[in-house]
Structures are given as C-alpha cells and as structure tokens.
C-alpha positions as CSV (number, residue, x, y, z in Angstrom):
1,M,-94.3,-109.2,-46.9
2,P,-95.4,-111.2,-43.8
3,E,-92.8,-110.8,-41.1
4,L,-92.0,-113.0,-38.1
5,P,-95.2,-112.2,-36.0
6,E,-97.4,-112.9,-39.0
7,V,-95.7,-116.2,-39.7
8,E,-95.9,-117.2,-36.1
9,T,-99.6,-116.4,-36.0
10,T,-100.1,-118.3,-39.2
11,K,-98.3,-121.3,-37.8
12,T,-100.5,-121.3,-34.6
13,S,-103.7,-120.9,-36.7
14,L,-102.8,-124.1,-38.5
15,F,-102.8,-126.2,-35.3
16,P,-106.2,-127.7,-36.1
17,L,-104.4,-129.8,-38.7
18,L,-102.2,-131.6,-36.2
19,E,-102.8,-135.3,-36.0
20,Q,-105.0,-135.2,-39.1
21,K,-104.2,-137.5,-42.0
22,V,-103.8,-136.3,-45.6
23,I,-106.5,-137.6,-47.9
24,S,-105.5,-136.0,-51.2
25,V,-103.2,-133.3,-52.7
26,Q,-103.8,-131.1,-55.7
27,V,-101.3,-128.7,-57.2
28,R,-103.0,-126.2,-59.4
29,E,-99.9,-124.0,-60.1
30,S,-96.4,-125.3,-59.4
31,R,-94.5,-122.2,-60.5
32,L,-93.7,-120.4,-57.2
33,R,-90.3,-119.0,-56.3
34,W,-89.1,-122.6,-56.7
35,A,-91.3,-125.2,-58.4
36,I,-93.5,-127.1,-56.0
37,P,-92.1,-130.7,-56.0
38,D,-94.0,-133.1,-58.3
39,D,-94.1,-135.9,-55.7
40,L,-96.4,-134.3,-53.1
41,S,-98.7,-137.3,-53.5
42,K,-96.4,-139.2,-51.0
43,L,-98.1,-137.1,-48.3
44,V,-101.3,-139.0,-48.8
45,G,-101.9,-141.3,-45.8
46,Q,-99.4,-139.4,-43.5
47,K,-100.5,-137.4,-40.4
48,L,-99.2,-134.0,-39.7
49,I,-97.5,-134.4,-36.3
50,Q,-95.7,-131.0,-35.7
51,L,-95.6,-127.4,-36.8
52,T,-92.7,-125.2,-35.9
53,R,-91.2,-121.9,-37.2
54,R,-87.6,-121.0,-38.1
55,S,-87.2,-117.4,-39.0
56,K,-90.0,-116.8,-41.6
57,Y,-90.3,-120.5,-42.5
58,I,-92.9,-122.9,-41.3
59,L,-91.7,-126.4,-40.8
60,A,-94.5,-129.0,-41.3
61,E,-93.4,-132.3,-40.0
62,F,-95.4,-135.3,-41.3
63,E,-94.9,-138.9,-40.2
64,H,-92.3,-139.6,-42.8
65,N,-91.4,-136.3,-44.4
66,T,-90.9,-132.7,-43.4
67,M,-91.9,-129.7,-45.6
68,L,-90.5,-126.1,-45.6
69,W,-93.2,-123.4,-46.3
70,H,-92.6,-119.7,-46.8
71,L,-95.2,-117.1,-47.5
72,G,-93.1,-114.9,-49.7
73,M,-94.5,-111.5,-50.5
74,S,-98.2,-112.2,-50.7
75,G,-98.7,-115.9,-49.7
76,S,-101.2,-117.1,-47.2
77,F,-102.6,-120.4,-45.9
78,R,-106.4,-120.9,-45.4
79,L,-108.3,-123.5,-43.6
80,C,-111.7,-124.0,-45.2
81,D,-114.4,-126.4,-46.2
82,A,-113.8,-128.5,-49.3
83,H,-116.9,-127.1,-50.9
84,E,-115.9,-123.5,-50.6
85,E,-115.3,-121.8,-54.0
86,L,-111.7,-121.8,-55.1
87,R,-110.0,-118.4,-55.7
88,K,-107.9,-117.6,-58.7
89,H,-104.5,-117.8,-56.9
90,D,-105.2,-120.9,-54.8
91,H,-102.1,-122.9,-56.0
92,L,-102.0,-125.8,-53.6
93,I,-104.9,-127.8,-52.0
94,I,-104.3,-130.4,-49.3
95,D,-107.3,-132.3,-48.1
96,F,-107.1,-133.5,-44.5
97,E,-109.7,-135.7,-42.7
98,D,-111.9,-132.9,-41.5
99,I,-110.7,-129.8,-43.2
100,Q,-109.0,-128.5,-46.3
101,L,-105.7,-126.4,-46.5
102,R,-105.2,-124.0,-49.4
103,Y,-102.1,-122.0,-50.2
104,H,-102.9,-118.7,-51.9
105,D,-100.2,-116.6,-53.5
106,P,-101.0,-113.9,-56.2
107,R,-97.3,-112.9,-56.7
108,R,-95.9,-116.5,-56.4
109,F,-92.8,-115.6,-54.4
110,G,-93.5,-118.2,-51.6
111,C,-92.2,-121.7,-51.5
112,I,-93.5,-125.2,-50.8
113,L,-90.4,-127.5,-50.5
114,W,-89.3,-130.7,-49.0
115,L,-86.9,-130.1,-46.1
116,D,-83.9,-132.1,-47.3
117,E,-80.2,-131.6,-47.1
118,H,-80.2,-129.2,-50.0
119,S,-82.9,-126.9,-48.9
120,Q,-81.8,-127.0,-45.3
121,S,-78.2,-126.0,-45.9
122,K,-79.3,-123.4,-48.4
123,L,-82.1,-121.7,-46.5
124,I,-81.8,-122.7,-42.8
125,D,-78.3,-123.5,-41.7
126,T,-76.7,-120.1,-42.1
127,L,-79.5,-118.2,-40.2
128,G,-78.8,-116.2,-37.1
129,P,-80.5,-116.8,-33.7
130,E,-84.2,-116.3,-33.1
131,P,-84.9,-112.8,-31.6
132,L,-87.1,-114.3,-28.9
133,S,-84.6,-116.9,-27.9
134,A,-82.1,-116.9,-25.0
135,E,-79.3,-116.8,-27.6
136,F,-80.2,-113.3,-28.7
137,T,-78.5,-111.2,-26.0
138,A,-76.8,-107.8,-25.6
139,E,-73.5,-109.6,-25.5
140,Y,-74.2,-111.5,-28.7
141,L,-75.4,-108.4,-30.6
142,T,-72.5,-106.3,-29.3
143,E,-70.1,-108.8,-30.8
144,K,-71.9,-108.9,-34.2
145,L,-72.1,-105.1,-34.5
146,K,-68.6,-104.1,-33.3
147,N,-67.1,-103.9,-36.8
148,K,-70.2,-103.1,-38.8
149,Q,-70.1,-99.8,-40.6
150,T,-73.5,-100.5,-42.1
151,A,-76.7,-98.7,-40.9
152,I,-78.1,-100.2,-37.7
153,K,-81.5,-100.8,-39.3
154,V,-79.9,-102.8,-42.1
155,A,-77.8,-104.7,-39.6
156,I,-80.7,-105.9,-37.4
157,M,-82.6,-106.9,-40.5
158,D,-79.8,-109.1,-41.6
159,N,-80.9,-112.7,-41.1
160,H,-77.3,-113.7,-40.5
161,V,-77.2,-111.4,-37.5
162,V,-80.7,-112.2,-36.1
163,V,-83.7,-113.6,-38.0
164,G,-87.2,-112.2,-38.4
165,V,-86.7,-108.5,-37.5
166,G,-88.4,-107.2,-40.6
167,N,-89.0,-103.6,-41.8
168,I,-92.0,-102.9,-39.6
169,Y,-90.6,-104.1,-36.4
170,A,-87.1,-102.7,-37.0
171,T,-88.6,-99.2,-37.7
172,E,-90.7,-99.3,-34.6
173,S,-87.9,-100.5,-32.3
174,L,-85.5,-97.8,-33.4
175,F,-88.1,-95.1,-33.2
176,N,-89.1,-96.1,-29.6
177,L,-85.4,-95.9,-28.6
178,G,-84.5,-92.6,-30.4
179,I,-81.9,-94.3,-32.6
180,H,-81.6,-93.0,-36.2
181,P,-82.0,-95.9,-38.7
182,A,-78.9,-94.9,-40.6
183,Q,-76.6,-94.7,-37.5
184,P,-73.5,-96.9,-38.2
185,A,-74.1,-100.1,-36.3
186,K,-70.6,-100.1,-34.7
187,T,-71.2,-96.7,-33.1
188,L,-74.0,-97.8,-30.8
189,N,-72.8,-98.0,-27.2
190,S,-73.4,-100.9,-24.8
191,T,-76.5,-99.3,-23.2
192,Q,-78.1,-98.7,-26.6
193,I,-77.5,-102.2,-27.7
194,A,-78.9,-103.7,-24.5
195,K,-82.0,-101.6,-24.8
196,L,-82.3,-102.5,-28.5
197,V,-82.3,-106.2,-27.7
198,I,-85.0,-105.7,-25.0
199,E,-87.1,-103.6,-27.3
200,I,-86.9,-106.0,-30.3
201,K,-88.1,-108.8,-28.0
202,R,-90.9,-106.6,-26.5
203,I,-92.3,-105.4,-29.8
204,L,-92.2,-108.8,-31.5
205,K,-94.1,-110.3,-28.5
206,Q,-96.6,-107.6,-28.6
207,A,-97.1,-108.0,-32.4
208,I,-97.6,-111.8,-31.9
209,D,-100.1,-111.2,-29.1
210,L,-102.1,-108.9,-31.5
211,G,-102.0,-111.4,-34.3
212,G,-99.4,-109.6,-36.5
213,S,-100.0,-106.6,-38.8
214,T,-102.6,-106.5,-41.6
215,L,-101.4,-103.8,-43.9
216,R,-102.7,-105.1,-47.1
217,D,-104.2,-108.6,-47.4
218,Y,-102.6,-110.6,-44.6
219,T,-104.9,-112.9,-42.6
220,N,-104.1,-116.0,-40.6
221,A,-105.3,-119.4,-41.7
222,M,-108.7,-118.7,-40.1
223,G,-109.2,-115.6,-42.3
224,E,-108.6,-113.3,-39.3
225,N,-106.8,-109.9,-39.5
226,G,-103.9,-108.9,-37.2
227,Y,-104.2,-105.7,-35.1
228,F,-100.6,-104.6,-34.4
229,Q,-100.8,-102.0,-37.2
230,Q,-103.2,-100.0,-35.0
231,T,-100.2,-99.3,-32.6
232,L,-97.7,-98.2,-35.2
233,L,-95.9,-95.0,-34.3
234,A,-93.5,-94.6,-37.2
235,Y,-93.8,-97.3,-40.0
236,G,-95.9,-96.0,-42.9
237,R,-96.4,-92.5,-41.3
238,A,-93.9,-90.5,-43.3
239,G,-95.2,-86.9,-43.7
240,E,-97.3,-87.1,-40.5
241,M,-96.5,-85.6,-37.1
242,C,-94.3,-87.4,-34.6
243,V,-96.4,-88.5,-31.7
244,N,-93.7,-87.4,-29.3
245,C,-92.6,-83.9,-30.5
246,E,-94.9,-83.1,-33.5
247,T,-92.0,-82.9,-35.9
248,T,-92.8,-84.1,-39.4
249,L,-91.7,-87.7,-39.8
250,E,-89.3,-88.3,-42.7
251,N,-88.4,-91.2,-44.9
252,L,-85.2,-92.5,-46.4
253,K,-84.2,-95.7,-48.2
254,L,-81.9,-98.1,-46.5
255,G,-81.2,-101.5,-48.1
256,Q,-83.9,-100.8,-50.6
257,R,-86.5,-100.5,-47.8
258,A,-88.4,-97.4,-46.6
259,S,-87.1,-96.2,-43.3
260,V,-89.4,-93.7,-41.5
261,F,-87.9,-91.7,-38.6
262,C,-88.2,-88.5,-36.6
263,P,-85.3,-86.1,-37.3
264,Q,-85.9,-84.5,-33.9
265,C,-86.3,-87.7,-31.7
266,Q,-83.8,-89.8,-33.7
267,P,-80.9,-87.5,-34.6
268,L,-78.1,-89.0,-36.6
269,K,-75.1,-88.6,-34.3
270,K,-71.9,-87.5,-36.0
271,I,-68.9,-89.6,-35.0
272,K,-65.6,-87.8,-34.7
273,V,-62.9,-89.6,-36.6
274,V,-59.3,-89.1,-35.5
275,H,-56.8,-89.8,-38.3
276,P,-53.5,-91.5,-37.4
277,S,-51.6,-88.6,-39.1
278,S,-53.0,-86.1,-36.7
279,K,-51.9,-87.9,-33.5
280,G,-49.1,-86.3,-31.6
281,K,-49.3,-82.9,-33.5
282,S,-49.1,-79.8,-31.3
283,Q,-52.2,-77.8,-31.0
C-alpha cells in the first residue's frame, strides 16, 4: 500500500494539472472501495486550483468542488497523452486542457469521492496530527502513549495517534532506535519518545526526498519509481543478517502486519510488575 511519502510524491507529481481546465470526464469502472460518484461531469469547465495532502488522502480543490482521492492498496495516478493506449485497470479518465489524468487500480481499494460533510467527518476529522507538522512533538506523543499497553509499532501506526506512519517507516524508525516493535507503548521513557519523534520525521523526510518506496508497482504520476527502498535496513529483510551485529533478522505479526526486527539490537525489555498485595510485606 502506498504510504505517506508515496502519496506526497504523487501529489507533487500532479502539479502540472494546476490551473488547467477539465475538458471531459470518463468513468470506465465505478466500483472502487466506495462507488465513484455518478455526477463527476460537473467538473467539466472547472480549473484545478489546489492539491494538498491529509494523511494518505489527496485533496483536489477545483473552482466549485473539492475531491478526496485515496490510492488504496494498488492505486496510482498517471499523467499521459490522450492517445496513449488504455490499460485494463484504468478506471477513471479526466481530460484537462493539455494533458490527461488516469486513475489505475487493479485491486479497486482506492477511492474517488466528493469532499462533503459526510466524507469529511467519516474519513478526515478524527485523524491525528501530521507527523511532519509542529503539532507532532515529544510532549504530544508522551501524552498519547502514557496509558497504551498496545505494542509501540501498532501505536505509532494508529491514525488517531499520528497519521501516515505506515509499516515501512514504522519498522525502519524502531530498528534505527533499537526499540522492539512489540514493546508496550506506555513503557517507553521520555528519552526514547523524544528520539522516536525525531526519527519518524527524519525518515519520512528522507523517503519523500527519494520519491518514496517502489516495492511492487508504485510509480508517481510521471511513471517514475521511488528509491527509498534501496536504503531499507529492516523492512522486508527477515532471515537476512542485521547490518549492525550480523544477527539474523526475525519477523513477527503485529496488528496483522509483518514486523521485522533484530533480536540483538532491539531486545524486548521485561517490565517488572509490582502487585498491590505484595507492598509492605517483609522480605
């Protein structure tokens, strides 16, 4: 699934569409995660005036309407010439003045929706802060984690805690800090949390600078691959040697996601629990 850096890179690669007017719209397959609205024709004649990102959603603001786009598991946008041959899973085609936009999605888990009160409250309003924003601080994360018994990797991938820290970037951040992915979130100390916030920001910025990660078929709207996958130290490397200590990397499932870690560099720390009944007893 495309994660935050891939969505950010996709958004940026769509900038050639800005200030261009929509000439025509064709829906070839409307059955995505939610059905593509049947009134997209009202885009005709409108200019695309702004593209922004919220979590893994792209917000496309036209003159009179705003759309919410999500790539799902296998979706991608492509800018191309109108005469280029269509592919089997090109589900939506929007002709602009000088270029054509196509949405391609073999698994059809993406979404193309109007941004209205219903979709905004359902998909946007309950999201946590952006990880690259000033709101995402050590103080904020400390408050969110203080009562969470859940694994730290699951916690930082929770969009209600912070958006956009997907499996790849959570795995790499924890590996780089020597934190076991299954460590209970509330057991991290203040130093670890401060370093984790810094590392998440650093690794996401690096991934964006490298165009995201192309692990299967991800490309930006210009058909270009990302290169962050060439820097991966843990994600996807279960069974290989740790680059730091040469211990074999292991894999476990957390929140239904693969979590690769080094048992030597990322030990699971045992937390001593003192039961109330044991207090005050003589030794």
